[in-house]
N, C-alpha and C positions, 0 to 999 in steps of 0.2 A: 765420338770424339767431340762434338760440338755438344755433346748433352752432360758427359762428363767435365769437358771444360763451365758450362753454367752452375754444373751443383758447384765443383769447388769455388766460381764466383760467388756464389752466394751462400754457400758456407763463409770466405773469408771475409763478406761482407757483415754476416750476420754476429762474426766472430768480434770482428771491429766494432758494431753497433753497442753489442754486449760490453764490450772493456772502456766505450765511451760511456754509457749508463753507470760503469761503474765508477770509473773517472768523475762526473759530474757529482755523483751521489756521495762519494768523500770529500770532494771541493764543498759542497752545498752544508755540507754537514759540518766541516769545520771553520765554516766559514759565518758560518747562520746559526749555531745551535752554542746552549752554553749551558754548563755541569757546574752546578756550584760545588764549592767544596763539601760542603754539610753531607751530599749528598754518598748512598755505601757504594760499592760493586757498581763504581763509576765507568769503568772500561766498558763491564759488561750491559751496561744502559746505552754507551757509544755503539756497542754493536748494533743493538739492538733496534734502536735511532735510525743508523743507516740503511740497517732491511727495511724498516718503513719506509725511506725517503726513497727508499730502490724503487720499491714496489709501487707507490706512489707516481715515480718517473716514470713508470714501465707501465702504466695505467694510462696516465696524457700522453704517450707516444701511439699509444694504442690508439684513442681517442683521436688523437688529431689525423691518425692514419684512416681515420674512419670502416678499421677492424673492427671493434668491439665497443662496449659504453666503456668495459673496465669495471664495472662494480662485480658484476658476476668473478671477476678472477680475484679482488680482493677480498669475498665473503669467505670466496673459497679457501684464501691463505689464512683468514680470518677463523678457520672454522679448525686449521689442522690436521694431526694424523688426533683419532680419537684412539679414546686409552680403549686398556683391554677392559673384560668383563670383570663385575667387582661383586663375589659373591657375597659381600653384605648387606646388599641391595635389591629391591625388587623394581625393574626398571619398569614403564609402560607409556606408548606413545597413544595417547587420548584425543578426542575432540570435546573442547566445550564449547556449545553454542556456536559452533563455526569456526572456532580459533583453537587452531593445532596445541597440543600442551606434551609438555612431557613430564610425568612421575616419578617420582624419587621414594620409594620407601624402605626404610630399616627394616631389615628381618629381622632384627630381636624385639622383645615384647614388649607393649608400652601400657601402663595401666590408666584406666580412664581414660584414654583417648589419645590421638596424634596431636604436636601442634601442627600445623599447618603453614607451611611459609612459599606464600607468593612470589617468583622472582623475575622481575623485567629486566633485560640485559639492556645495555649500553651497547653503542654504536650510532650516536646523532642521529637515529632513528632510521638509518639509512646501511647500516653495516652489523653483523653479529647475529646471532643465530641460538637456537637449540643446543646445537651441535655445540658450538663454540664457547657455549659458556657450560660443558658438561660438565668438568674436573671443577667449575665453581660450584653446581651445585649439588654434587654429589661428595663434595668435601661438607659441606655447610648440611646436606642431609643424616652423612654418617655419624660427624662431631655432635653435632646436636639433638642427634637422634628426635627427628623430625621428619614429617611426611615434606617433601618439595616439591612445587609445580613448575616448573619455568616455561612461560609461554612464548612462545613462536607469532608474536604480532607481526602483521605485514609492513612492508617495509616501502619508504619511499626511493627513488622518486615513481617506481611504478604504481604506488598508493601514497597519495598524498596527505599531509594532513591533514584533518586530526587522523588519518585511519590509526594511525599506531598506537593514540590514549584510546580512542572506541574499542579496540582490540583488548588491550589491559581491562578496560572496566567490563565490561563484555564478559569474558572468564575469570575477574574475581567476583562479579554477582554469580556465573550460572556455580563456583566454586563454593561460594558463602551460600547458596539455596540449597546446596548437596552434600553440605559437611558431612553427616551421617552416614551417605553412602560409601565413604572414604573413611569412616572412624577416625574422624578428625574434632577434634574438641569446638563447638564456637565459641566459645570463651578464649581460643589459644589460636587465630586466625593473624597471620604477619602477611607486611606485604613490603616488599624491599624490591633494590635495583640499584646498580653503578651505573655513573654518568647521568648519560638522556636516560637511563631507565630511571635512575634516580626519580629523575622530576618526573616521570609518569607516573610512580609509584605516590608522592607526592601528592599529585595533582589527582587519583584514584581515589584515597583519604578525605583530601577535601568532598570529593566529590557525592561523597556516601553519608557526610557526617548529617542527614536530614532525611537518612532512608530509614525509616522504623521499622522495617519490612525484614530486616537483615539483622545478622548479629552484626554484634561492632566489633569491629578491626581493636586487637588489642595493643598493637604496636606496629611504626611503620622502620624500616632500614633505609635510610639513605646515605650511598656509599660515594664516595666527591661527587656529591649533586652538581647538577647544570641549576638552577635556581631561579634566575632575572636573564631580560633581556630588553632593561631597560641603561644598566652600565656597564659595558665592558672596559672601562678604565680605574676598576677599583684596583687597591693597592697592589692585591694579591694577581693581577694580570700583567701591571706594568712590572711587579718585581719582578715574574714567571715568563714574562714573553716571548723569548726564547729557548724556555725550558722543556726537553721533552719530556712528554712524549704530545702533549699539542702546546701548540705555540697562541699566543692570543686572536693573530691574523689568521688563524684556519678556524679557530672557534667560528669565528662570521663568517668564513669561505662556508664553511660545513652546513652555519646556520643557515645563507641566503639557499644554496642545494636543497637542504630539506626541507622549506617554506616554498621554493621554488620563484624566487625572489632574482633580480638580475644580480649576477656579482658585480659588476660594477658598483654599488650602493656600497661596498665593504669600508672604502675609503670615508663616506663622510659618517659610517658607523663607527669606525673608529677612533672620530673624530669628535662624537658624538652628539654629532646633529640631526639623529635619526630622530628626535623623541623633541617636542617641543618645550620650551622653556619652564613653562606652569605647567607641562607634566611632570619632568624633572622634579622641581618644587615640592610635588603634592607629592611623588614617594620618596623624596628626601630624607623625612622623617624617619623611613624603613632602611634603606639604601645609604646615607651618609658615611662616611668613613670613619665620623666620631663616633658612631654604634657598635665597631672592631671591638677586641680587648687590646687595653694597653702595650700590650706585648707582640700586638700584630701590627701596629700602626708605623707604618713607613716613613721615614724620614725623606724615601727621594721621591713620595708620589706627589705626579702635579695634576690640579686637573684641567682637561681640554678645555679649551676654549674656544666653538667654534666660532667660524665668520659666519655671518648672514647669508651669504650667498651660498653655502653649504649644504643650507640646511633643509632637510625634504621635505615636504607636501606630506601631512601625518596618515593622510590614507593612504598611502603607500607602504607603510611599519604599521599600523595600528595591528596588527593581530598580534604581534608581539605583548601587548598587555594582558591577549590571554591567558587566565590562570591556568592551563594545561600549559602552557606554555614556560609560564612565570607566577608559578606556585608564590613567591615570595609575595606576590603582591596581592596575594585574598585579605577577603577584608578582616578587620577581627572577629565578627560573631561566626564568621570560621574557622580562623584558627582554632577558637576558647574551646570549640567542640574537637579537636583532632587527638587520635590517639597517643601515648607516649612516643617517644622516638629514640633512635638511638641515628648519630649521626657522626661519620667517618670524616676527616679530612688531612689531606697532605701538605707538607710544606711548601711542597713544591710544584703547587697546580695552582693554575688560574682560576679554579673553581673555589679554592678553599676559603675567600671572603662570603659564598653564596652559603657556603653551609655556614658560615661564624653567623651572619645575619640572621639568618634562616632561625638556627638554635636561639639567637638574642630575641625573636621574633614571640617563639614559641614560648618560652619563659617566661616571658611580659605577659604572654597572656595565660598564665599558669598551666603549662605543660612542659611536663617533666620530658628530658632531654639527656642521654648517655651522650659522653661525648670523647671522641678517642681522637687523635692527633698523631699521627704518622710524621714526625720529626726531617726522616729521610726520607719522604716518600713522594712518590710523582703520580701523575694524573695516568689511570689503568691500572695499578700496579697488585691488590688484586686479581686481575685476571692471570697471574701469570702462577699461581698455586699451581704444583705439581707438574711444573713444566721445566723439565729436568735442565732442559738447556737455557733457560732466563728465568731460573730462580729467584727471588731476591730474596732477601732478610724479613727488609719491613712487610712482605706480601705474605708472611706466615705470621706476625704481630698480628697485623691487621685483619685476616679471617678469622684467627683464632678471636679476638677481640668481637669479632661479629657473635659469632659461637656463642661465644660466654655469656652474650649479653641476650641472646634469644634463649640459652638454659639456662638462665637466672628470673623467666618469665614465670 
């Protein structure tokens, strides 16, 4: 009898807790989220963002109760339900010099060797996986008729930065040394990635510009990339500060977790006081809002003015000037040797200006750029290709643009 009562009490408590979590997620979404009128499928995005808020809320509860870290749960949810077997592709799990990869090879014929596309997934270096990006990589492989290699790099915090960059560079070098083994044309190797994976793709390209012993990378495909950690108050950060799927303050919070820095520093960073004034001036020639296209200069932009007592000692955050984390800060001598680039940006994404500023840097240094702007796009949209429940029209246009660029090389 007591056992039955205890079981009933536990079930009721869990139900109440679950309903309270739902109520909190709804309230948070309504009070803190902005869905601009220019976005398409706004209700669908609201539902998606609600689920995301609920998932992160649940993880925070589990962490505070010391049940688990919660990272495993988020990774599991991001992996989702695996797609069915695709008869048009040969899919193999391999190992490139200690780094797990998954290779997608079309079963159709290819004359003269395949294009080889290395893909680095997003997820702020802490989430995402080969499984999570299965649909994206399958789509690119089939539609562009290319051999795609998805890299399963190690994740933080278990494997601290820069392990993620090192794994992707290791996998890339191994692939470039062994392209003939996979029937890939050495002159048709691309590196690509979305979000933080775009950061890694850009840094890998920069790391290899002086390697005369390897084939030259044909192109870099950067999908709404994060490219600098000097200014988190660029116009797109301010304008899209509360637009899903990535808020301005979340970028800073995730970044601090990734670098294993004190979370209380987020206030200083959002105020712009994590970088000495002389360093800001040094990089303003590349990062200043005046470098943005006229159509994307925002009248509501306000340059933050940090107070003297909020400025952090430079030693605390000097890592952020590392070009593996901030590829936009690379010197001209490196930028000039980079391969042709494709950059996809989204109008409703905090990282839009990062992409636009890198586009200008590349073009100013004689590097060809193909730019595609999703005017109704949000951060992470390409991830949802062939997700029947959350399929966005902008996703299809974006990934088709990527495929067309690859096919055109």
